[in-house]
PAVO-522309 format. One record per residue: residue in three letters; residue number from 1; y negated, z negated, x negated of N, C-alpha, C in turn. Coordinates in steps of 0.05 Angstrom, whole numbers, plus 5000, padded with zeros to 4 digits. Each point is the difference from the previous one (the first is absolute). Last residue first. Layout:
{code:ALA, pos:NUM, nv:Y, nw:Z, nu:X, cav:Y, caw:Z, cau:X, cv:Y, cw:Z, cu:X} .
...
//
This chain:
{code:ASP, pos:62, nv:4993, nw:5023, nu:5111, cav:4993, caw:5005, cau:4972, cv:4970, cw:4997, cu:4997} .
{code:ASP, pos:61, nv:5038, nw:4994, nu:5085, cav:5007, caw:4976, cau:4985, cv:4994, cw:5003, cu:4970} .
{code:MET, pos:60, nv:4989, nw:5073, nu:5060, cav:4978, caw:4980, cau:5003, cv:5006, cw:4974, cu:4986} .
{code:ASP, pos:59, nv:5040, nw:5096, nu:4967, cav:5006, caw:4979, cau:5020, cv:4977, cw:4980, cu:5001} .
{code:LEU, pos:58, nv:4989, nw:5105, nu:4973, cav:5003, caw:4973, cau:4988, cv:5004, cw:4979, cu:5021} .
{code:ASN, pos:57, nv:4981, nw:5098, nu:5008, cav:5026, caw:4989, cau:5008, cv:5005, cw:4972, cu:4987} .
{code:TYR, pos:56, nv:4920, nw:5052, nu:4983, cav:5002, caw:4997, cau:5029, cv:5026, cw:4986, cu:5009} .
{code:TYR, pos:55, nv:4957, nw:5028, nu:4910, cav:5011, caw:4974, cau:5006, cv:5004, cw:4995, cu:5029} .
{code:SER, pos:54, nv:4960, nw:5079, nu:4964, cav:5024, caw:4997, cau:4983, cv:5013, cw:4973, cu:5004} .
{code:LYS, pos:53, nv:4919, nw:5022, nu:5046, cav:5022, caw:5017, cau:5010, cv:5025, cw:4997, cu:4983} .
{code:ALA, pos:52, nv:4920, nw:4955, nu:4974, cav:5013, caw:4988, cau:5023, cv:5023, cw:5016, cu:5010} .
{code:ILE, pos:51, nv:4945, nw:5036, nu:4932, cav:5016, caw:4978, cau:4990, cv:5016, cw:4987, cu:5023} .
{code:THR, pos:50, nv:4938, nw:5066, nu:5024, cav:5022, caw:5012, cau:4984, cv:5019, cw:4978, cu:4990} .
{code:ARG, pos:49, nv:4922, nw:4972, nu:5044, cav:5019, caw:5013, cau:5019, cv:5023, cw:5012, cu:4985} .
{code:LEU, pos:48, nv:4929, nw:4965, nu:4949, cav:5015, caw:4978, cau:5013, cv:5021, cw:5012, cu:5019} .
{code:THR, pos:47, nv:4940, nw:5060, nu:4960, cav:5020, caw:4990, cau:4981, cv:5016, cw:4978, cu:5012} .
{code:PRO, pos:46, nv:4930, nw:5034, nu:5052, cav:5021, caw:5020, cau:4997, cv:5022, cw:4991, cu:4980} .
{code:VAL, pos:45, nv:4924, nw:4943, nu:5011, cav:5018, caw:5000, cau:5023, cv:5021, cw:5022, cu:4997} .
{code:THR, pos:44, nv:4958, nw:4956, nu:4910, cav:4991, caw:5016, cau:5023, cv:5021, cw:5001, cu:5022} .
{code:VAL, pos:43, nv:4981, nw:4920, nu:4927, cav:5019, caw:5022, cau:5005, cv:4990, cw:5015, cu:5025} .
{code:GLY, pos:42, nv:4964, nw:4916, nu:4953, cav:4989, caw:5026, cau:4996, cv:5019, cw:5023, cu:5003} .
{code:ILE, pos:41, nv:5003, nw:4898, nu:5013, cav:5007, caw:5010, cau:4973, cv:4991, cw:5028, cu:4995} .
{code:PHE, pos:40, nv:4963, nw:4912, nu:5061, cav:5011, caw:5027, cau:5002, cv:5006, cw:5009, cu:4972} .
{code:ARG, pos:39, nv:4977, nw:4904, nu:5061, cav:5005, caw:5013, cau:4974, cv:5012, cw:5027, cu:5004} .
{code:ASP, pos:38, nv:4934, nw:4920, nu:5056, cav:5022, caw:5020, cau:5000, cv:5002, cw:5012, cu:4972} .
{code:HIS, pos:37, nv:4932, nw:4936, nu:5030, cav:5024, caw:4989, cau:4986, cv:5024, cw:5019, cu:5001} .
{code:GLU, pos:36, nv:4913, nw:5025, nu:5039, cav:4995, caw:4987, cau:4975, cv:5025, cw:4991, cu:4985} .
{code:GLY, pos:35, nv:4973, nw:5056, nu:5083, cav:5026, caw:5000, cau:4986, cv:4998, cw:4986, cu:4973} .
{code:TYR, pos:34, nv:4923, nw:5008, nu:5057, cav:5021, caw:4991, cau:5018, cv:5028, cw:4999, cu:4987} .
{code:ASP, pos:33, nv:4911, nw:4984, nu:4939, cav:5010, caw:5021, cau:5018, cv:5024, cw:4990, cu:5017} .
{code:GLY, pos:32, nv:4957, nw:4947, nu:4931, cav:4985, caw:5001, cau:5025, cv:5008, cw:5022, cu:5019} .
{code:GLU, pos:31, nv:5026, nw:5013, nu:4899, cav:4992, caw:4974, cau:5011, cv:4982, cw:5003, cu:5024} .
{code:ARG, pos:30, nv:5063, nw:5083, nu:4984, cav:4981, caw:4985, cau:4983, cv:4994, cw:4973, cu:5014} .
{code:THR, pos:29, nv:5054, nw:5076, nu:5033, cav:5014, caw:4977, cau:4989, cv:4982, cw:4984, cu:4981} .
{code:LYS, pos:28, nv:4999, nw:5090, nu:5058, cav:4984, caw:4976, cau:5006, cv:5014, cw:4974, cu:4991} .
{code:LEU, pos:27, nv:5025, nw:5097, nu:4989, cav:5016, caw:4982, cau:5016, cv:4986, cw:4974, cu:5006} .
{code:PHE, pos:26, nv:4959, nw:5070, nu:4946, cav:5010, caw:5012, cau:5024, cv:5014, cw:4981, cu:5019} .
{code:LEU, pos:25, nv:4969, nw:4969, nu:4914, cav:4978, caw:5009, cau:5017, cv:5010, cw:5011, cu:5027} .
{code:THR, pos:24, nv:5063, nw:4975, nu:4935, cav:4986, caw:4976, cau:5010, cv:4976, cw:5007, cu:5017} .
{code:ARG, pos:23, nv:5052, nw:5069, nu:4959, cav:5014, caw:4987, cau:5022, cv:4986, cw:4975, cu:5009} .
{code:ARG, pos:22, nv:4963, nw:5049, nu:4927, cav:5000, caw:5016, cau:5024, cv:5014, cw:4986, cu:5023} .
{code:GLU, pos:21, nv:4999, nw:4961, nu:4914, cav:4973, caw:5001, cau:5010, cv:4999, cw:5015, cu:5027} .
{code:VAL, pos:20, nv:5082, nw:4996, nu:4951, cav:4993, caw:4974, cau:5012, cv:4972, cw:5002, cu:5013} .
{code:PRO, pos:19, nv:5058, nw:5091, nu:4991, cav:4987, caw:4980, cau:4982, cv:4991, cw:4975, cu:5015} .
{code:ILE, pos:18, nv:5085, nw:5064, nu:5026, cav:4972, caw:4995, cau:5009, cv:4987, cw:4979, cu:4982} .
{code:THR, pos:17, nv:5094, nw:5027, nu:4995, cav:4982, caw:5019, cau:4987, cv:4970, cw:4996, cu:5008} .
{code:ALA, pos:16, nv:5110, nw:4960, nu:4998, cav:4972, caw:4991, cau:5007, cv:4981, cw:5017, cu:4985} .
{code:ASN, pos:15, nv:5098, nw:5001, nu:4994, cav:4987, caw:5021, cau:5016, cv:4972, cw:4992, cu:5009} .
{code:GLU, pos:14, nv:5060, nw:4941, nu:4952, cav:4999, caw:5025, cau:4983, cv:4983, cw:5022, cu:5014} .
{code:LEU, pos:13, nv:5018, nw:4919, nu:5047, cav:4981, caw:4996, cau:4978, cv:4997, cw:5024, cu:4982} .
{code:LEU, pos:12, nv:5065, nw:5003, nu:5069, cav:4973, caw:4999, cau:5011, cv:4979, cw:4997, cu:4978} .
{code:ILE, pos:11, nv:5090, nw:4994, nu:4975, cav:4993, caw:5028, cau:5007, cv:4972, cw:5001, cu:5012} .
{code:ASN, pos:10, nv:5035, nw:4915, nu:4980, cav:4995, caw:5015, cau:4976, cv:4992, cw:5029, cu:5006} .
{code:ARG, pos:9, nv:5027, nw:4946, nu:5072, cav:4975, caw:4990, cau:4989, cv:4992, cw:5016, cu:4975} .
{code:ILE, pos:8, nv:5085, nw:5015, nu:5037, cav:4979, caw:5012, cau:5017, cv:4972, cw:4992, cu:4989} .
{code:GLN, pos:7, nv:5074, nw:4961, nu:4957, cav:4999, caw:5029, cau:4996, cv:4978, cw:5013, cu:5016} .
{code:GLN, pos:6, nv:5017, nw:4909, nu:5015, cav:4987, caw:5004, cau:4973, cv:4998, cw:5030, cu:4994} .
{code:VAL, pos:5, nv:5046, nw:4976, nu:5078, cav:4972, caw:4993, cau:5003, cv:4985, cw:5005, cu:4974} .
{code:ASN, pos:4, nv:5093, nw:5011, nu:4998, cav:4988, caw:5021, cau:5017, cv:4970, cw:4995, cu:5003} .
{code:GLU, pos:3, nv:5051, nw:4935, nu:4955, cav:4997, caw:5024, cau:4984, cv:4988, cw:5023, cu:5015} .
{code:ARG, pos:2, nv:5021, nw:4918, nu:5043, cav:4976, caw:4998, cau:4984, cv:4996, cw:5024, cu:4983} .
{code:MET, pos:1, nv:5079, nw:4996, nu:5053, cav:4976, caw:5000, cau:5016, cv:4975, cw:5000, cu:4983} .
//
């Protein structure tokens, strides 16, 4: 179970392409903004969808 989660996490981190400055501005995660305590790693939605498709059959217990 943990290996699947770690593998997915590593894939997501490898595919993080949005620079920190850009994602904090766009996603309103600066101090005082509505998403102040949210954390984003910078993966685009099309990339997320591609990664998710390869894990669609992953058991929820995993």
